[in-house]
C-alpha positions in Angstrom: 44.5 -46.5 44.3 45.4 -43.3 42.4 43.0 -41.6 40.1 45.0 -41.0 36.9 42.2 -39.5 34.9 43.1 -36.1 33.5 40.6 -33.3 33.4 39.7 -32.3 29.9 38.7 -28.8 29.0 35.0 -28.3 29.6 33.1 -28.6 26.4 30.5 -26.0 25.5 27.0 -27.3 26.3 25.2 -28.3 23.2 23.0 -25.2 22.6 22.4 -23.1 19.5 23.0 -19.9 21.3 24.2 -18.6 24.6 23.5 -15.6 26.8 26.5 -13.5 27.7 26.6 -15.1 31.1 26.4 -18.6 29.6 29.2 -17.8 27.3 31.3 -16.6 30.3 30.6 -19.8 32.2 31.2 -22.1 29.2 34.5 -20.4 28.2 35.9 -19.1 31.4 36.5 -15.7 29.8 35.5 -12.6 31.8 32.2 -10.9 31.2 33.8 -7.5 30.5 36.1 -9.1 27.8 33.1 -10.7 26.1 31.3 -7.3 26.1 34.4 -5.6 24.8 34.6 -8.1 21.9 30.9 -7.5 21.2 31.4 -3.7 21.3 34.3 -3.9 18.8 32.5 -6.2 16.4 35.0 -9.1 17.0 32.2 -11.3 18.3 28.8 -11.3 16.7 25.5 -11.4 18.6 21.9 -10.8 18.2 19.4 -9.0 20.4 16.0 -10.5 21.1 14.0 -8.1 23.3 16.4 -7.3 26.2 18.4 -10.5 25.8 21.7 -10.5 23.8 22.5 -14.0 22.4 25.7 -15.3 21.0 25.4 -18.1 18.4 27.5 -21.2 19.2 29.2 -21.1 15.9 30.1 -17.5 16.3 31.5 -18.1 19.7 33.6 -21.0 18.5 34.9 -19.1 15.5 35.9 -16.1 17.7 37.7 -18.4 20.2 39.6 -20.1 17.3 40.6 -16.6 15.9 42.1 -15.8 19.4 44.1 -19.0 19.4 45.5 -18.2 15.9 46.5 -14.6 16.9 
């Protein structure tokens, strides 16, 4: 019997915020590209201690803006 199920794009885990590494894993976008977007102010983040966190809504908005471009 053939498996006809198609693989859907992986959904972002339901979290309020992501570390850069988690954002990389969830989106499949390269780490350096994420850091470049942060550096240029395209993607918002906050820093708590040594950790940089990206809010889920900001990540989704940024991804949507890339699709529209």
